[in-house]
Backbone bond lengths (Angstrom), bond angles and torsions (degrees), N, CA, C in turn:
res aa  C-N    CA-C-N  psi(-1)  N-CA   C-N-CA  omega(-1)  CA-C   N-CA-C  phi
1 M - - - 1.467 - - 1.538 107.43 -
2 R 1.329 115.61 128.67 1.458 120.83 -179.33 1.514 111.38 -93.38
3 S 1.326 115.86 141.90 1.437 120.11 176.44 1.525 107.28 -108.35
4 R 1.321 115.29 169.97 1.458 120.74 -179.28 1.527 110.96 -69.64
5 H 1.308 117.77 138.96 1.456 121.54 -179.81 1.533 110.02 -77.41
6 K 1.319 114.96 129.06 1.508 119.78 -178.57 1.523 107.83 -98.14
7 N 1.357 115.44 125.99 1.423 120.73 -179.46 1.508 111.44 -85.19
8 K 1.309 116.12 126.72 1.450 123.35 -177.97 1.495 113.22 -66.00
9 T 1.328 117.23 -40.03 1.457 121.38 -179.94 1.530 111.21 -67.00
10 L 1.347 115.48 -40.38 1.469 119.69 178.31 1.516 110.74 -66.48
11 A 1.329 117.54 -42.95 1.465 119.97 -179.74 1.512 110.55 -62.92
12 T 1.359 117.75 -39.10 1.441 121.08 178.83 1.519 111.47 -67.50
13 L 1.339 117.69 -39.76 1.436 121.88 176.95 1.512 112.30 -65.65
14 L 1.355 118.06 -40.05 1.474 121.08 177.80 1.528 109.03 -65.07
15 A 1.320 117.34 -39.55 1.459 119.99 -179.84 1.514 110.91 -67.19
16 A 1.327 116.46 -36.58 1.486 120.62 -179.95 1.505 113.11 -70.26
17 L 1.341 114.40 -43.59 1.479 119.62 -174.74 1.568 114.06 -88.10
18 L 1.330 115.04 -41.35 1.462 119.97 -173.45 1.522 112.07 -122.54
19 G 1.341 115.55 20.82 1.461 119.42 -177.79 1.521 112.95 -62.84
20 G 1.278 116.99 -28.75 1.479 121.03 178.25 1.540 112.08 -64.23
21 L 1.297 115.82 -22.09 1.468 120.15 179.71 1.523 113.03 -103.37
22 G 1.342 116.02 -3.77 1.463 120.40 178.21 1.476 117.33 79.29
23 V 1.338 118.75 16.63 1.472 121.46 -177.59 1.496 112.89 -61.48
24 H 1.344 116.36 -36.12 1.448 120.16 -179.24 1.494 110.47 -66.98
25 R 1.318 118.18 -34.69 1.471 121.83 179.99 1.544 110.05 -67.94
26 F 1.328 116.37 -39.86 1.468 120.85 179.82 1.563 108.23 -69.21
27 Y 1.308 118.18 -36.14 1.469 120.88 176.74 1.526 111.34 -63.61
28 L 1.335 116.55 -41.62 1.493 118.65 -177.86 1.480 114.61 -82.16
29 H 1.375 117.66 -38.16 1.465 119.68 -170.17 1.530 113.48 -115.98
30 G 1.302 118.00 -8.59 1.449 119.97 -177.65 1.543 112.70 91.25
31 L 1.282 113.50 -179.89 1.508 118.61 -177.23 1.481 114.79 -72.56
32 Q 1.345 120.57 -11.01 1.419 121.51 -179.26 1.549 112.86 -85.46
33 D 1.319 117.91 2.09 1.474 121.63 -175.55 1.533 111.14 -72.87
34 R 1.297 118.65 120.60 1.477 122.25 -177.53 1.473 111.33 -70.30
35 W 1.331 119.19 -37.91 1.477 119.83 -179.50 1.506 110.87 -67.06
36 G 1.347 116.53 -33.93 1.448 119.15 175.80 1.518 112.70 -63.89
37 W 1.310 115.30 -39.30 1.482 118.99 176.84 1.519 111.76 -70.22
38 L 1.362 117.68 -29.21 1.463 119.25 176.49 1.541 108.57 -69.32
39 H 1.333 118.15 -39.48 1.472 120.00 173.51 1.520 111.08 -60.26
40 A 1.324 115.78 -45.81 1.458 120.37 -177.71 1.514 112.80 -64.19
41 A 1.328 116.11 -27.55 1.489 121.23 -179.95 1.543 111.78 -73.89
42 A 1.339 118.35 -9.73 1.431 120.34 -177.62 1.526 111.41 -67.08
43 L 1.313 118.13 -34.89 1.487 121.80 179.91 1.532 111.44 -66.63
44 P 1.358 117.63 -49.21 1.490 116.33 175.62 1.517 111.36 -64.98
45 A 1.309 118.19 -29.21 1.466 118.81 179.41 1.534 109.86 -66.60
46 C 1.313 118.24 -33.67 1.476 120.27 173.73 1.504 109.67 -62.81
47 G 1.267 117.85 -46.34 1.458 119.25 178.18 1.517 113.10 -61.53
48 L 1.292 115.70 -38.77 1.484 120.54 174.96 1.525 111.28 -61.52
49 A 1.356 116.42 -43.58 1.441 120.48 179.07 1.507 111.13 -63.00
50 M 1.309 116.64 -38.85 1.505 120.74 -179.65 1.518 111.30 -66.00
51 T 1.308 115.63 -42.33 1.502 118.22 -178.78 1.497 113.52 -77.26
52 S 1.281 117.80 -32.53 1.486 118.96 -177.81 1.533 112.31 -84.00
53 A 1.315 118.64 -24.11 1.478 120.20 178.58 1.552 108.95 -137.03
54 P 1.358 116.49 70.73 1.440 117.51 -179.23 1.532 117.08 -65.88
55 A 1.332 117.57 -17.55 1.474 120.63 178.62 1.493 111.20 -90.29
56 A 1.275 120.19 -5.35 1.484 124.65 -178.44 1.574 108.73 -70.16
57 D 1.316 113.60 158.67 1.445 118.43 177.44 1.522 110.68 -66.46
58 W 1.320 117.62 150.72 1.498 120.83 -177.82 1.512 110.67 -58.28
59 Y 1.317 116.73 -31.64 1.484 120.30 179.67 1.510 111.33 -54.34
60 F 1.316 120.03 -42.29 1.448 123.33 -177.05 1.525 110.14 -74.45
61 W 1.329 118.47 -28.19 1.436 120.98 176.36 1.536 111.73 -62.15
62 Y 1.318 117.02 -42.97 1.459 122.87 -174.15 1.527 114.16 -98.19
63 L 1.324 115.90 4.94 1.466 121.66 -179.19 1.577 112.37 -57.46
64 P 1.339 119.22 -45.14 1.482 117.59 177.94 1.491 114.44 -57.76
65 L 1.322 115.52 -43.92 1.480 118.99 -179.44 1.526 110.95 -71.55
66 T 1.329 118.52 -34.22 1.453 120.77 176.75 1.495 112.08 -64.39
67 L 1.318 116.04 -42.80 1.496 118.61 177.56 1.527 110.65 -65.69
68 S 1.313 117.16 -37.89 1.437 119.60 178.41 1.532 112.96 -64.59
69 V 1.377 115.77 -39.91 1.418 120.25 178.02 1.522 111.15 -67.26
70 L 1.351 117.48 -38.70 1.433 120.26 176.11 1.555 110.26 -63.35
71 A 1.270 118.34 -41.91 1.478 121.31 176.11 1.530 109.82 -63.82
72 G 1.337 119.06 -36.99 1.418 120.45 177.37 1.496 113.60 -66.32
73 C 1.356 117.09 -36.09 1.479 121.03 175.13 1.509 110.36 -66.03
74 L 1.271 118.63 -40.75 1.455 121.88 176.76 1.546 111.10 -63.57
75 E 1.307 114.95 -43.42 1.490 117.58 177.14 1.501 112.42 -65.85
76 A 1.348 118.97 -32.61 1.435 121.21 176.39 1.566 110.64 -63.50
77 L 1.341 113.82 -41.77 1.492 117.22 177.65 1.516 111.19 -65.45
78 V 1.298 117.02 -40.77 1.471 120.15 -179.79 1.540 111.32 -65.36
79 L 1.339 116.03 -44.07 1.460 119.10 -179.57 1.536 109.65 -68.78
80 G 1.313 118.42 -44.71 1.461 120.65 -176.73 1.517 113.93 -67.32
81 L 1.333 116.91 -30.27 1.473 119.33 -178.54 1.491 113.95 -91.10
82 M 1.346 117.44 -2.45 1.454 121.68 175.70 1.535 109.67 -65.13
83 P 1.325 117.41 133.60 1.493 117.75 176.50 1.504 111.42 -62.24
84 D 1.328 116.69 148.79 1.468 123.11 -174.61 1.532 110.22 -58.10
85 E 1.341 117.11 -38.50 1.478 119.41 -177.94 1.531 110.20 -65.97
86 K 1.315 116.31 -41.14 1.469 118.46 -179.64 1.546 109.00 -71.90
87 W 1.318 119.75 -34.98 1.456 124.32 174.55 1.551 111.28 -57.95
88 D 1.329 114.19 -47.69 1.438 118.86 -177.28 1.561 110.78 -69.54
89 A 1.298 115.59 -35.27 1.484 119.13 177.97 1.540 110.69 -65.38
90 R 1.293 116.07 -37.28 1.455 121.44 -174.96 1.552 112.76 -82.54
91 Y 1.295 116.47 -48.77 1.449 123.54 -171.45 1.512 117.27 -106.24
92 N 1.348 116.82 -21.55 1.454 121.06 -175.60 1.502 113.01 -127.92
93 A 1.298 118.06 33.08 1.450 121.27 -177.43 1.501 113.23 -63.89
94 A 1.328 115.90 -34.47 1.509 119.80 -176.21 1.561 110.80 -105.19
95 S 1.317 118.90 7.81 1.430 118.21 -177.74 1.537 114.47 -83.76
96 G 1.335 116.52 -23.20 1.459 120.07 179.30 1.523 112.56 80.91
97 R 1.320 119.78 6.42 1.457 123.46 179.40 1.529 109.80 -123.94
98 T 1.324 116.46 158.55 1.452 119.28 176.74 1.515 109.48 -114.96
99 S 1.330 116.39 156.29 1.464 122.77 179.31 1.495 110.78 -97.43
100 V 1.326 115.77 147.49 1.412 123.23 173.47 1.541 108.75 -135.12
101 S 1.330 113.58 114.54 1.472 118.33 -179.04 1.484 111.42 -79.98
102 R 1.312 116.08 141.28 1.477 123.55 -177.38 1.501 109.09 -123.89
103 W 1.338 117.31 -173.37 1.430 124.07 -175.96 1.535 115.40 -64.08
104 P 1.360 122.49 -30.03 1.450 118.88 177.98 1.517 112.31 -60.24
105 L 1.352 116.54 -33.38 1.468 118.84 177.84 1.512 109.80 -63.56
106 A 1.323 118.86 -42.03 1.463 120.27 177.05 1.513 112.83 -60.11
107 L 1.333 117.09 -41.24 1.484 119.67 176.38 1.514 112.90 -62.69
108 I 1.301 115.41 -40.70 1.480 119.46 177.30 1.483 112.26 -64.40
109 L 1.333 117.60 -38.17 1.447 122.35 176.71 1.501 113.14 -63.93
110 V 1.332 115.59 -45.98 1.455 121.24 178.62 1.537 111.37 -62.00
111 A 1.312 116.68 -45.46 1.490 120.39 178.87 1.535 109.34 -65.09
112 T 1.298 118.22 -40.53 1.447 120.83 178.24 1.491 113.35 -61.98
113 L 1.327 115.65 -42.76 1.459 120.59 178.75 1.531 110.35 -63.85
114 M 1.338 118.14 -41.66 1.456 121.19 -179.59 1.525 110.56 -64.58
115 V 1.345 117.06 -49.44 1.439 120.92 -177.73 1.502 111.13 -67.39
116 G 1.313 117.17 -45.45 1.441 121.49 -179.20 1.514 114.81 -61.63
117 A 1.379 114.71 -43.62 1.446 118.24 177.05 1.535 111.91 -66.69
118 G 1.353 117.02 -39.49 1.449 118.83 177.96 1.521 112.77 -63.57
119 L 1.354 116.24 -41.20 1.452 121.48 178.24 1.502 111.30 -64.94
120 L 1.301 117.17 -42.91 1.466 121.74 178.19 1.551 110.88 -61.25
121 I 1.276 117.08 -45.96 1.463 120.32 179.91 1.515 110.70 -64.62
122 A 1.335 116.96 -43.59 1.469 120.17 177.84 1.494 113.38 -64.44
123 T 1.337 117.22 -37.17 1.433 120.41 177.91 1.510 112.07 -67.05
124 M 1.313 116.50 -44.14 1.465 119.64 177.93 1.540 111.08 -67.30
125 A 1.324 120.07 -37.19 1.432 120.78 178.21 1.512 112.00 -64.83
126 R 1.359 115.62 -44.19 1.492 117.86 178.79 1.525 111.14 -64.94
127 L 1.338 117.28 -38.69 1.475 120.48 179.35 1.524 109.83 -61.85
128 F 1.288 116.91 -47.16 1.482 119.28 -179.03 1.526 110.64 -67.39
129 D 1.340 117.60 -35.78 1.466 120.55 174.86 1.483 110.76 -59.13
130 L 1.314 117.54 -47.09 1.467 121.75 -179.29 1.538 112.21 -66.84
131 L 1.324 115.27 -38.90 1.462 118.51 -177.03 1.519 112.26 -73.48
132 Y 1.291 118.63 -40.69 1.452 120.09 -172.09 1.516 115.67 -100.88
133 T 1.317 119.07 -22.83 1.446 120.35 179.64 1.527 112.67 -120.77
134 G 1.326 117.14 -0.88 1.442 118.80 -179.18 1.526 113.32 72.60
135 G 1.339 117.65 19.04 1.458 121.92 179.13 1.513 113.08 88.23
136 A 1.284 118.09 25.60 1.471 121.69 -175.70 1.524 111.82 -66.86
137 Y 1.329 118.93 -24.06 1.481 121.44 -177.31 1.558 111.78 -102.84
138 G 1.276 116.89 20.41 1.480 116.48 179.73 1.420 110.32 176.40
């Protein structure tokens, strides 16, 4: 029985762009994936944080989604850097086709690394600003 072929470049792009919502997990594992639902729960968690602590800094309101996006960037790098043979063994064993990575995957990985590193640095800087100065710099 053949299964649907999963595209490595598409999975990496979904993880980079919509990783905070778990779309890449649902693409790879289907709707029964628990980690995908944990990613998807980040958006309602932001709403819950806003309603339960309206006086809190905006940073804490969006922290669940920020952490989920950072995890999505990391997953994009892991998926994109996986060798094609290992990718096919894990996700395309029953599809009967093989994957061949090309240059768009490299561009997605470079962009993901730039955005993910920038977001991580900004998140850490804001956290330390809030912890040590009470938000004096922002």
